[in-house]
C-alpha positions in Angstrom: 1.5 -9.5 -4.9 2.8 -6.5 -2.9 6.7 -6.3 -3.1 9.1 -5.1 -0.5 11.3 -2.1 -1.3 14.1 -4.8 -2.0 11.6 -6.1 -4.8 11.0 -9.4 -3.1 7.4 -10.6 -2.5 6.0 -9.9 0.9 5.9 -12.9 3.0 5.1 -13.7 6.6 8.6 -15.3 7.1 10.2 -12.1 6.3 9.0 -10.7 9.7 10.9 -13.5 11.7 9.4 -16.4 13.8 8.5 -14.4 16.9 6.5 -11.7 15.1 2.9 -11.5 16.6 -0.1 -11.5 14.1 -3.6 -10.8 15.1 -6.9 -8.9 14.7 -8.4 -6.2 17.0 -11.9 -5.4 18.0 -13.8 -3.5 21.0 -16.6 -4.6 23.2 -19.1 -1.8 22.4 -18.4 -1.9 18.8 -19.2 -5.6 18.3 -21.1 -7.1 21.4 -24.6 -5.6 21.2 -26.7 -7.2 23.9 -26.8 -3.6 25.4 -28.7 -4.4 28.5 -28.5 -8.4 28.6 -27.8 -10.4 31.6 -27.5 -7.5 34.1 -25.2 -5.1 31.9 -25.3 -1.6 33.0 -25.6 1.5 30.8 -22.3 2.9 29.4 -21.5 6.4 28.3 -21.8 5.2 24.7 -25.2 3.7 25.3 -26.4 7.0 26.7 -24.6 9.1 23.9 -26.0 7.0 21.0 -29.5 7.6 22.4 -29.4 11.3 22.0 -30.6 12.9 18.8 -28.2 14.0 16.1 -25.0 12.4 17.8 -24.5 9.5 15.4 -24.6 9.4 11.7 -28.0 8.0 10.3 -29.1 7.7 13.9 -27.3 4.4 14.2 -26.9 2.7 17.6 -25.1 -0.4 18.9 -28.0 -2.3 20.7 -27.3 -5.3 18.6 -24.1 -4.1 16.5 -22.6 -7.5 15.2 -24.3 -9.4 18.0 -20.9 -10.9 19.1 -22.3 -11.4 22.7 -24.4 -14.2 21.2 -22.3 -15.2 18.1 -18.9 -15.2 19.6 -18.2 -18.9 18.8 -19.1 -18.2 15.0 -16.8 -15.3 15.0 -13.9 -17.1 16.9 -14.2 -20.0 14.4 -13.8 -17.5 11.5 -10.7 -16.1 13.4 -9.3 -19.7 13.4 -10.4 -20.3 9.8 -8.4 -17.2 8.7 -5.3 -18.5 10.4 -5.2 -15.6 12.9 -3.3 -16.7 15.9 -4.1 -13.7 18.2 -7.4 -11.9 19.1 -7.5 -8.7 20.8 -10.9 -7.7 22.4 -12.0 -5.5 25.2 -13.9 -5.9 28.3 -17.1 -4.0 28.8 -16.8 -2.2 32.3 -20.6 -2.0 32.8 -21.0 -5.7 31.9 -18.8 -6.6 34.9 -19.8 -3.7 37.3 -23.2 -2.3 36.3 -22.8 0.5 38.9 -19.2 1.2 37.9 -18.0 -0.1 41.3 -19.2 -2.3 44.0 -21.5 -5.3 43.2 -20.0 -7.7 40.5 -22.3 -8.9 37.8 -21.4 -12.7 37.8 -23.2 -13.2 34.3 -20.8 -10.7 32.9 -17.7 -12.7 34.3 -19.2 -15.9 33.1 -19.5 -14.4 29.6 -15.9 -13.2 29.1 -14.7 -16.5 30.7 -16.7 -18.4 27.9 -15.1 -16.0 25.3 -11.7 -16.7 26.7 -12.1 -20.4 27.0 -13.5 -20.8 23.6 -10.6 -18.8 22.1 -8.0 -21.2 23.8 -9.9 -24.1 22.9 -9.8 -23.0 19.2 -6.0 -22.3 19.5 -6.6 -18.6 19.3 -4.6 -16.5 22.0 -6.7 -13.8 23.8 -5.3 -10.3 24.1 -7.4 -8.2 26.4 -7.9 -4.5 26.4 -9.3 -3.5 29.8 -10.7 0.0 28.8 -11.9 0.6 25.2 -14.1 3.7 26.0 -17.3 2.4 27.4 -17.3 4.1 30.9 -20.2 3.1 33.1 -22.8 6.0 32.7 -23.4 6.1 36.4 -19.6 7.0 36.9 -19.9 9.8 34.2 -22.9 11.3 36.3 -20.3 11.5 39.1 -17.9 13.4 36.9 -16.3 10.6 34.7 -12.6 11.3 33.8 -12.8 14.7 35.2 -13.4 13.3 38.8 -10.2 12.2 40.6 -11.9 9.4 42.2 -11.9 7.5 38.9 -8.3 6.5 39.6 -9.8 4.3 42.4 -12.9 3.2 40.4 -10.7 2.1 37.5 -8.2 0.4 39.8 -11.2 -1.8 41.1 -12.2 -2.7 37.7 -8.6 -3.7 36.6 -8.2 -5.7 39.8 -11.5 -7.6 39.0 -10.3 -8.3 35.5 -7.0 -9.4 36.5 -8.4 -11.8 39.3 -11.1 -13.2 37.0 -9.2 -13.7 33.8 -5.5 -13.6 34.6 -4.9 -17.4 35.0 -5.6 -17.6 31.2 -5.0 -14.3 29.7 -1.2 -13.7 29.3 -1.4 -10.3 27.2 -3.0 -7.3 28.5 -3.5 -3.6 27.3 -4.6 -1.1 30.0 -6.3 1.5 27.9 -7.0 2.3 24.2 -6.1 5.6 22.5 -6.3 8.1 25.4 -6.0 11.1 23.3 -9.0 10.1 21.2 -11.4 9.4 24.1 -10.4 12.5 26.1 -10.1 14.8 23.0 -13.3 13.7 21.2 -15.2 13.0 24.5 -14.0 15.9 26.9 -12.8 18.6 24.6 -14.8 18.5 21.3 -17.8 16.7 22.6 -18.2 14.8 19.4 -17.8 11.2 21.2 -19.3 10.2 24.4 -19.9 11.6 27.0 -20.2 14.6 24.7 -18.4 17.2 27.1 -16.3 20.0 25.7 -13.8 22.6 26.7 -10.5 22.9 28.6 -12.2 22.7 31.9 -13.2 19.0 31.1 -10.2 18.1 28.9 -7.4 19.1 31.3 -8.6 17.0 34.4 -9.5 14.2 32.0 -5.9 14.1 30.7 -4.2 13.9 34.1 -6.7 11.4 35.6 -6.2 9.1 32.6 -2.4 9.2 32.9 -2.7 8.3 36.7 -5.3 5.5 35.9 -3.1 3.9 33.0 -0.1 3.7 35.3 -2.2 2.5 38.4 -3.7 -0.1 36.0 -0.1 -1.2 34.8 1.1 -1.6 38.6 -2.1 -3.7 39.5 -1.5 -6.0 36.6 2.2 -6.4 37.4 1.4 -6.9 41.0 -1.3 -9.6 40.5 0.1 -11.2 37.2 3.9 -11.0 37.3 4.3 -13.3 34.4 1.9 -11.3 32.0 2.9 -9.0 29.1 1.5 -5.6 30.0 1.1 -2.8 27.6 -1.2 0.0 26.7 -2.1 1.5 23.3 -1.8 4.9 21.7 -3.2 6.4 18.4 -0.6 8.3 16.4 -0.6 10.2 13.0 2.5 11.3 11.2 2.3 15.2 11.4 3.8 17.3 8.7 3.9 21.1 8.1 2.1 22.4 5.1 5.2 24.5 4.1 8.7 25.2 5.5 7.6 28.5 6.8 8.5 28.8 10.5 4.9 29.4 11.5 3.8 26.3 9.9 6.7 24.2 11.2 6.1 25.5 14.8 2.3 24.6 14.3 3.3 21.1 13.3 5.2 20.7 16.5 2.4 21.8 18.6 0.0 19.5 16.8 2.5 16.7 17.3 2.8 17.3 20.9 -0.8 17.2 21.4 -1.6 14.2 19.1 1.3 12.0 19.5 3.2 13.0 22.7 0.6 14.1 25.3 0.1 10.6 27.0 3.2 8.5 26.0 5.8 10.9 27.4 4.4 11.2 31.0 4.0 7.6 31.1 7.7 7.0 30.0 8.7 9.3 33.0 9.4 12.4 30.6 6.5 14.6 32.0 4.0 16.3 29.8 5.2 18.1 26.6 4.7 21.6 28.0 7.7 23.1 26.4 6.2 22.5 22.9 2.7 23.0 24.0 2.5 25.7 26.6 -1.1 25.4 27.2 -0.4 22.1 29.1 0.9 24.3 31.9 -2.9 24.3 33.0 -2.5 20.6 34.0 -0.5 21.8 37.0 -3.6 22.9 39.0 -4.7 19.1 39.1 -1.4 17.7 40.5 -1.4 16.3 44.0 1.7 15.3 46.1 3.1 12.0 44.8 1.6 12.5 41.2 5.0 13.0 39.7 6.1 9.5 40.9 2.7 7.8 39.9 2.5 9.1 36.3 5.0 6.6 34.8 5.2 2.9 34.5 7.6 0.4 32.8 5.3 -1.3 30.2 6.4 -4.5 28.6 5.2 -3.3 25.1 3.5 -0.2 23.7 0.8 -0.7 21.3 0.7 2.1 18.5 -2.3 2.4 16.2 -1.7 4.4 12.9 -4.0 4.9 9.9 -2.9 8.2 8.3 -0.9 11.3 8.3 -2.0 14.9 8.9 -0.9 18.1 7.2 -0.8 21.1 9.5 -0.7 24.8 9.0 -0.5 27.9 11.3 -3.9 29.1 12.5 -4.2 32.3 14.4 -8.0 31.5 15.1 -7.5 28.2 16.5 -7.3 28.5 20.4 -4.5 26.9 22.5 -2.8 25.2 19.8 -2.5 27.8 16.9 -2.7 25.1 14.3 -5.2 23.3 12.0 -5.3 20.4 9.9 -5.4 20.8 6.1 -8.2 18.4 5.2 -7.2 15.5 3.1 -10.1 16.0 0.8 -8.7 19.3 -0.2 -5.3 17.9 -0.9 -6.0 15.8 -3.9 -4.9 12.5 -2.2 -6.3 9.1 -2.1 -9.0 8.8 0.6 -10.6 6.2 2.7 -14.4 6.2 3.7 -13.3 8.2 6.9 -11.9 10.8 4.6 -8.4 9.9 5.8 -5.4 10.0 3.6 -3.9 6.6 2.4 -0.3 7.2 3.2 1.6 4.0 3.9 4.9 5.6 5.0 3.2 7.1 8.1 3.2 4.0 9.9 7.0 3.7 9.2 7.5 7.2 10.6 5.5 6.4 13.7 7.4 3.2 14.3 10.6 5.2 14.2 9.1 8.0 16.3 8.2 5.6 19.1 11.5 3.5 18.5 13.3 6.7 19.3 12.2 6.6 23.1 14.8 4.4 24.8 12.4 3.6 27.6 10.0 1.6 25.1 11.1 -2.0 25.1 8.8 -3.3 22.4 6.4 -1.8 20.0 3.3 -3.7 18.6 1.1 -2.3 15.9 -2.2 -3.0 17.8 -4.5 -1.3 15.0 -4.1 -0.6 11.4 -6.6 -0.7 8.7 -9.1 1.1 6.4 -12.7 1.6 5.6 -13.9 1.5 2.1 -17.6 1.4 0.6 -17.7 -2.5 0.2 -20.5 -4.2 -1.7 -21.8 -7.7 -2.1 -21.7 -9.1 -5.5 -22.8 -12.6 -6.2 -22.2 -13.5 -2.6 -18.7 -12.1 -2.6 -17.0 -9.0 -1.4 -14.1 -7.8 -3.4 -12.1 -5.1 -1.7 -9.0 -4.3 -3.7 -8.4 -1.1 -2.1 -8.3 -2.4 1.4 -6.1 -5.4 0.4 -3.6 -3.0 -1.3 -3.7 -0.7 1.8 -2.8 -3.6 4.2 -0.1 -4.8 2.0 1.4 -1.4 1.6 1.3 -0.5 5.3 2.8 -4.0 6.0 5.7 -3.4 3.7 6.5 -0.1 5.7 6.3 -2.1 8.9 8.7 -4.5 7.4 11.0 -1.8 6.3 11.1 -0.5 9.9 11.8 -3.8 11.3 14.7 -4.5 8.8 16.2 -1.2 9.8 16.3 -2.5 13.5 13.2 -0.9 15.0 11.8 -3.0 17.9 8.4 -3.7 16.3 7.3 -7.1 17.0 3.6 -7.5 16.0 0.8 -6.4 13.9 -3.0 -6.6 14.4 -5.5 -5.6 11.9 -8.3 -3.4 12.6 -10.8 -5.0 12.4 -12.4 -8.5 12.3 -16.0 -7.7 11.3 -17.7 -4.5 10.1 -18.9 -2.9 13.2 -20.3 0.2 14.9 -17.8 3.0 14.2 -18.5 5.3 17.0 -20.1 8.7 15.8 -19.8 7.3 12.3 -22.3 4.6 12.9 -22.2 1.6 10.4 -21.2 3.7 7.4 -17.5 3.0 7.4 -16.8 -0.7 7.0 -13.3 -1.7 8.3 -13.8 -5.3 8.6 -12.0 -8.2 7.1 -15.4 -9.7 7.2 -18.6 -8.1 5.9 -21.5 -7.9 8.0 -25.1 -7.5 6.9 -26.3 -5.6 10.0 -30.0 -6.6 9.2 -29.5 -10.3 8.9 -26.1 -10.7 10.7 -24.8 -12.7 7.7 -20.9 -12.8 7.6 -18.9 -12.9 4.3 -15.1 -13.0 4.5 -13.8 -10.2 2.1 -11.1 -10.8 -0.4 -8.7 -8.9 2.0 -9.6 -11.5 4.8 -8.9 -14.3 2.4 -5.6 -12.6 1.6 -4.8 -12.4 5.2 -5.5 -16.0 5.7 -3.2 -17.0 3.0 -0.4 -14.8 4.1 -0.7 -16.1 7.6 -0.9 -19.8 6.5 
């Protein structure tokens, strides 16, 4: 049994009665049914079809087959005593051409998922955009094209009008720094673009789209709880040398502050990351006013910390990560450091913004090489990870931080983007050949904890 820092056992009651418990997923990572019932192609469908982009040439055409097995999986959520289920809506399932003609079969599908959740006593939490842009919009420039603010607004409006009578909790977008950085700067995620010429306009158009989405939801669903989610990692300098300390400040501005600060009305962190001055050329009149929105909650997603050192040869940022595998620390299957205090420090960091009303941990979890033995999956490292990170969430809450919920990433072992099926993050083991589900020891622990 994990102990809190006061030496008492970790119990759900310690978090208070209003604390929100859940599990998170994403449409592209679980649904499969890539071209079923009128669904259009997404950037991830196109990206996974290219040679050499995904580990082991994996693809998500079937993935966890949640599209056909949603009842089975929602039944498992109920069985595990998980009261809240976060999932995303596939843009190209609703609007195969990105805009215009609505695919009614896509609307019907998500209505069935939402209705079945409610029937089983599971509260649906909807992420509107979790990275799967319609490919047809990418061909028009994707997030580098300013028209995307209108395209995205149309999608948000459709979601709100179709599902807002039953969905009370909304997240506009998932982890903007990841899908813009990996997809439009490094090119290692869909759509596979690279360079500042793609990254800069994408940043600005995403900020304007997040706030436009928030305003549409507020207008159409005044009673809803509206949030948006951000990835974050604790950033520490390798040494106390001024060059390393300054490099860590720049890395923190890029990884943790780039999107949250403009949305809070603070503008881009240009002072600490001067390369962001380049954003100015994408500004149009009125943008300053349209860059911020008063969200009901901010979702933060933390897995690890990063150690940063000065690097003369790294353009734009003059900093680079010291890889965790070179630091002799405990690693997950993603080669990320296991460092529970990171979630405490990130709660504290976001809590320090007075504009943030409420923080929910919308993702936290770990991938380890799980194996089935005699029909069971014992995953002591994941179980320990969840307990230790939750202990740090509790510590922050007890110190008065406005953290009010925790969602595990993720329900089932799924398609982990460029890493394919290699990293297993699920509370539930999935054999991707047979679609057999096995609840892992960590899943059983979470069920007991939530009982």
